[in-house]
C-alpha positions in Angstrom: -36.1 26.0 52.2 -34.2 27.6 49.3 -36.1 27.0 46.1 -35.7 28.0 42.5 -34.6 31.6 42.2 -36.6 32.5 39.1 -39.9 31.2 40.5 -41.7 31.7 43.8 -39.8 30.0 46.6 -42.8 27.8 47.4 -42.2 26.1 44.1 -39.6 23.3 44.0 -38.3 21.2 41.1 -40.4 18.1 40.3 -38.3 15.7 38.3 -40.9 14.1 36.1 -39.6 12.0 33.2 -40.1 13.4 29.7 -40.8 11.1 26.7 -37.4 12.1 25.3 -34.9 13.1 27.9 -32.9 15.0 25.3 -35.6 17.6 24.9 -33.7 20.5 26.3 -32.6 23.0 23.6 -32.6 26.1 25.9 -31.6 27.0 29.5 -31.7 23.9 31.7 -33.5 24.8 35.0 -34.0 21.3 36.3 -30.8 20.1 37.9 -31.8 16.5 37.1 -31.0 17.2 33.4 -27.7 19.0 34.0 -24.4 17.0 33.7 -20.8 17.9 33.6 -18.9 21.2 34.0 -17.4 20.0 37.2 -14.2 22.1 36.8 -16.1 25.2 36.0 -18.5 24.7 38.9 -15.7 24.2 41.4 -13.9 27.3 40.1 -17.1 29.5 40.3 -18.0 28.3 43.8 -14.5 29.0 44.9 -14.8 32.5 43.6 -18.2 33.0 45.3 -16.9 31.7 48.6 -14.2 34.5 48.5 -16.6 37.1 47.0 -14.7 37.3 43.7 -16.4 38.2 40.4 -16.2 36.0 37.3 -17.0 36.5 33.7 -18.2 33.3 31.9 -17.2 33.5 28.2 -18.3 30.9 25.7 -19.9 30.5 22.3 -23.6 30.3 21.6 -25.3 27.1 22.8 -22.3 26.2 25.0 -24.5 26.1 28.2 -23.6 29.4 29.8 -27.2 30.0 31.0 -27.7 26.5 32.2 -24.5 26.7 34.2 -25.7 29.9 35.9 -28.9 28.2 36.8 -27.1 25.1 38.2 -25.0 27.2 40.5 -28.1 28.4 42.4 -29.5 24.9 42.9 -29.8 24.2 46.7 -28.7 20.6 46.4 -25.6 21.5 44.4 -24.7 24.2 46.8 -24.9 21.7 49.7 -22.8 19.2 47.8 -20.1 21.8 47.6 -20.3 22.8 51.3 -22.5 25.8 51.1 -25.5 26.7 53.2 -28.2 27.7 50.6 -29.9 29.9 53.2 -26.8 32.1 53.3 -26.7 32.9 49.6 -29.1 34.9 47.4 -28.7 34.0 43.7 -30.4 36.4 41.4 -30.6 35.4 37.8 -31.2 38.2 35.3 -31.6 37.5 31.6 -30.4 40.8 30.1 -31.5 39.9 26.6 -34.9 41.2 27.5 -33.5 44.4 28.9 -31.6 45.6 25.8 -33.8 48.7 25.4 -34.9 49.5 29.0 -34.2 52.8 30.7 -31.8 53.0 33.6 -34.7 53.6 36.0 -36.1 50.2 35.2 -33.0 48.2 36.0 -33.0 48.1 39.8 -36.8 47.5 40.2 -36.3 44.4 38.0 -33.3 43.2 40.1 -35.2 43.8 43.3 -38.3 41.9 42.0 -36.1 38.9 41.3 -34.2 39.3 44.6 -37.4 39.0 46.6 -38.1 35.6 45.1 -34.5 34.5 45.8 -34.4 35.4 49.5 -34.7 32.6 52.0 -38.2 32.2 53.5 -36.7 32.7 56.9 -35.8 36.3 56.0 -39.5 37.5 55.9 -38.7 41.0 57.0 -36.0 41.5 54.4 -38.2 40.0 51.7 -40.9 42.5 52.6 -38.4 45.4 52.5 -37.2 44.3 49.0 -40.7 43.9 47.7 -41.7 47.4 49.0 -38.8 49.1 47.4 -39.3 47.3 44.1 -42.8 48.7 43.9 -41.9 52.3 44.6 -42.5 54.7 41.7 -38.9 55.8 41.8 -36.0 53.6 43.0 -32.8 55.5 43.7 -29.4 53.8 43.7 -28.7 54.9 47.3 -31.9 53.1 48.4 -30.7 49.9 46.8 -27.3 50.4 48.4 -28.8 50.7 51.9 -31.0 47.7 51.3 -28.0 45.5 50.2 -26.1 46.7 53.3 -28.9 45.2 55.4 -28.6 41.9 53.6 -24.9 41.9 54.1 -25.3 42.5 57.9 -27.8 39.6 58.0 -24.9 37.4 56.8 -26.3 36.9 53.2 -24.1 36.9 50.2 -25.8 38.3 47.1 -24.8 36.8 43.8 -26.0 38.7 40.7 -25.9 36.5 37.7 -26.1 38.7 34.6 -26.8 36.6 31.6 -26.4 37.8 28.0 -24.3 40.7 29.2 -23.9 41.9 25.5 -27.5 43.3 25.8 -26.6 45.6 28.7 -23.4 46.7 27.0 -25.3 47.8 23.9 -27.9 49.8 25.8 -27.1 53.5 25.6 -28.9 54.1 28.9 -26.1 52.6 30.9 -22.9 54.6 30.9 -19.6 54.5 33.0 -21.4 55.9 36.0 -23.8 53.0 36.1 -20.9 50.5 36.0 -19.2 52.5 38.8 -22.3 52.0 40.9 -22.1 48.2 40.3 -18.4 48.3 41.3 -19.2 50.1 44.6 -21.6 47.3 45.6 -18.9 44.7 45.1 -16.4 46.7 47.1 -18.5 47.6 50.1 -21.2 45.0 50.3 -19.3 42.1 48.8 -21.9 41.6 46.0 -20.6 38.9 43.6 -21.2 39.4 39.9 -21.1 36.5 37.5 -21.6 37.6 33.9 -22.2 35.4 30.9 -21.3 36.6 27.4 -20.2 35.3 24.0 -17.1 37.5 24.1 -14.8 38.9 26.7 -16.2 41.9 28.5 -13.4 44.0 27.0 -14.2 42.8 23.5 -17.9 43.8 23.6 -19.1 47.0 21.8 -20.3 49.6 24.2 -22.5 52.6 23.4 -20.3 55.0 25.4 -16.6 55.1 24.6 -15.6 55.7 28.2 -17.5 52.7 29.6 -14.4 50.4 29.6 -12.5 52.9 31.7 -14.8 52.0 34.6 -13.1 50.2 37.4 -16.0 47.7 37.3 -14.3 45.7 34.6 -11.1 45.3 36.6 -12.8 43.1 39.2 -13.4 40.2 36.9 -11.5 37.1 36.0 -12.6 35.1 33.0 -13.9 31.6 33.2 -13.9 30.2 29.6 -16.6 27.7 28.7 -15.6 25.4 25.8 -16.1 21.9 24.7 -16.8 19.2 27.3 -14.0 16.8 28.4 -14.5 13.4 26.8 -15.6 11.8 30.1 -18.2 14.5 30.7 -19.6 14.0 27.1 -19.9 10.2 27.9 -21.6 11.0 31.2 -24.1 13.4 29.6 -25.2 10.9 27.0 -25.2 7.9 29.3 -27.1 9.5 32.1 -29.7 11.3 30.0 -30.5 8.1 28.1 -31.7 6.8 31.5 -34.0 9.8 32.2 -36.8 9.2 29.7 -40.2 7.8 30.4 -38.7 4.5 29.4 -35.1 3.7 30.3 -33.3 3.0 27.1 -29.6 3.2 27.9 -27.2 3.9 25.0 -24.5 1.3 24.4 -20.8 2.4 24.8 -20.4 2.1 21.0 -23.4 4.3 20.4 -22.1 6.9 22.9 -18.7 7.0 21.2 -20.3 7.2 17.8 -22.5 10.2 18.9 -19.4 12.0 20.3 -17.6 11.6 17.0 -20.7 12.7 15.1 -21.6 15.7 17.2 -18.4 16.5 19.0 -18.1 17.0 22.7 -20.4 20.0 22.4 -23.3 20.0 24.8 -25.9 21.3 22.4 -25.0 19.1 19.5 -24.6 16.1 21.7 -28.2 16.5 23.0 -29.4 17.0 19.5 -27.8 13.8 18.3 -29.0 12.0 21.5 -32.5 13.1 20.7 -32.6 11.4 17.4 -31.0 8.2 18.6 -33.5 8.0 21.5 -36.4 8.4 19.1 -35.1 5.9 16.6 -36.8 2.5 16.2 -36.3 0.1 19.1 -34.5 -2.5 17.0 -31.9 0.1 16.0 -31.2 1.2 19.6 -31.0 -2.4 20.7 -28.6 -3.3 17.9 -26.1 -1.0 19.6 -25.2 1.1 16.6 -26.2 4.6 15.3 -28.1 4.2 12.0 -27.7 6.3 8.9 -31.2 7.6 9.5 -30.2 9.1 12.9 -27.0 10.6 11.3 -29.1 12.1 8.5 -31.7 13.6 10.8 -29.0 15.1 13.0 -27.1 16.6 10.2 -30.3 18.1 8.7 -31.1 20.0 11.9 -27.5 20.8 12.7 -27.0 22.4 9.3 -28.5 25.8 10.1 -26.5 25.9 13.3 -23.3 25.2 11.4 -24.1 27.9 9.0 -24.5 30.4 11.9 -21.1 29.4 13.3 -19.6 29.8 9.8 -21.2 33.3 9.3 -19.7 34.6 12.6 -16.2 34.1 11.3 -14.2 36.6 9.3 -12.5 35.6 6.0 -9.2 34.8 7.7 -10.8 32.4 10.2 -12.9 30.7 7.4 -9.8 30.2 5.3 -8.0 28.7 8.3 -10.8 26.2 8.9 -10.6 25.1 5.3 -6.8 24.8 5.4 -6.0 23.3 8.8 -2.6 21.8 7.8 -1.2 25.4 7.3 -3.1 27.2 10.1 -1.1 29.8 12.0 -0.5 29.3 15.8 -2.5 32.5 16.6 -5.5 31.4 14.4 -5.3 27.9 15.9 -5.6 29.4 19.4 -8.6 31.6 18.4 -10.5 28.7 16.8 -9.8 26.5 19.8 -11.2 29.3 22.0 -14.3 29.4 19.9 -14.8 25.6 20.3 -14.5 25.0 16.6 -11.4 22.8 16.8 -10.2 20.0 19.0 -7.3 17.7 19.2 -7.4 14.2 17.7 -5.9 11.0 19.2 -2.6 11.6 17.5 -2.2 15.1 18.9 -3.2 16.8 15.6 -6.2 19.2 15.2 -9.5 18.7 13.5 -13.0 20.3 13.4 -14.9 19.8 16.7 -17.2 17.1 15.1 -17.4 14.8 12.1 -20.6 16.5 11.1 -19.0 19.9 11.2 -16.1 18.6 9.2 -18.5 17.3 6.6 -20.2 20.8 6.5 -16.8 22.4 5.9 -16.0 20.0 3.1 -19.2 21.1 1.3 -18.6 24.8 1.9 -17.7 27.1 -0.9 -14.9 29.4 0.3 -16.4 32.1 -1.9 -19.7 31.9 -0.2 -19.2 34.7 2.3 -21.9 36.5 4.3 -22.1 40.2 3.2 -21.7 41.7 6.7 -19.7 40.1 9.5 -17.6 43.0 10.6 -17.8 45.1 13.7 -20.7 47.5 13.6 -20.6 51.1 14.8 -16.9 51.5 14.8 -15.4 54.0 12.4 -12.2 53.4 10.6 -10.6 56.3 12.6 -11.8 55.2 16.0 -10.1 52.2 17.6 -12.1 52.2 20.8 -13.3 48.7 21.6 -11.0 46.9 19.1 -8.3 44.4 19.8 -4.7 45.1 18.5 -2.5 42.1 18.9 -2.7 41.1 22.6 -4.0 44.5 23.6 -7.6 45.7 24.0 -8.1 49.3 23.1 -10.3 51.0 25.7 -10.8 54.7 24.9 -9.1 57.8 23.5 -7.3 59.8 26.1 -5.8 62.5 23.8 -5.1 63.6 20.3 -2.9 66.1 18.5 -1.2 66.6 15.2 -1.6 63.4 13.3 -1.8 61.0 16.2 -4.4 59.7 18.7 -3.4 58.3 22.1 -5.5 55.5 23.4 -5.7 53.8 26.8 -5.2 50.0 26.4 -5.5 46.8 28.4 -3.4 43.7 28.4 -5.6 40.8 29.8 -2.7 38.5 30.7 -1.0 41.1 33.0 
């Protein structure tokens, strides 16, 4: 049987009820606590079925890591018509690999791959384990091993979470990304990356990295706020998952969505405090001021982080929505900071965030929020209009010629 890919395959999920079912603040690994993202799941499975690569792009706490984990769940695979024993999902959290050497990358991947292989593939599992333990693992050895997996009818899906960490590691240059590209081309390895920004907007240690054909094989899958019906589903279903079933009323669910917005992290945070409130408050069918106050207190630091990640123009736009420009409106929607209201207008994604903005001094700016490591004379890695600047290809006189990329073409 195909079990969890980040634990020995003999282990399976045991769905025990927690005292508070809204306890998850990090990556969700138990599918019993994952709800929503149906459109994204369908799109990603469709890509995997045709061996296409995807880049999940979404803000912090939007559920990118949880979505990756859910894709590898055997029951979810079967629900979508896949045979779990024909797919090898390898989850790699790159955040812990920001400073590793190139030589450490493939042994780590192979170690995770051994755990992800079906138990029926004992010989292949032994081969992967043996190679992972070798003192030196060369890329051509990995290539030959993956070719064997391909011949065995297995599709390898490498899920590279926190891709920013790999991009910022100077040990990985354009040649490394070329190696990754070759595995997708010959062996049909599927890459699904997760990052806060588009792969082309990340800052790379080597100026020529973005010239690698590796980046041409991806299509972006944006991950934003939940549709309203999925926000309702998340709150309603999770409220039944506790040690004691305490279903939220429809009025409470709508109140929480208004308070926290259709944002998975903030919804669970608000749900946590409603679930722990006194029984008489829950049974009354409303959300008390105490719950609202506790939620806002914990959400405050997260709102400050969201605010600190914006430049002055974006901050001003949030504080003056009636005169926001179409381009800035598009950017703030993409960053899940705005949503449409019932009349077709725009507003901050949640009432609590709107309250935070109303208390924010527009002169209270973080000291540093700008791109680091990019000189004023080097445009590599920046975005100009709708074009992403890749790398310099020549200079002369008073001009520098850059290679650019138009994502919509």
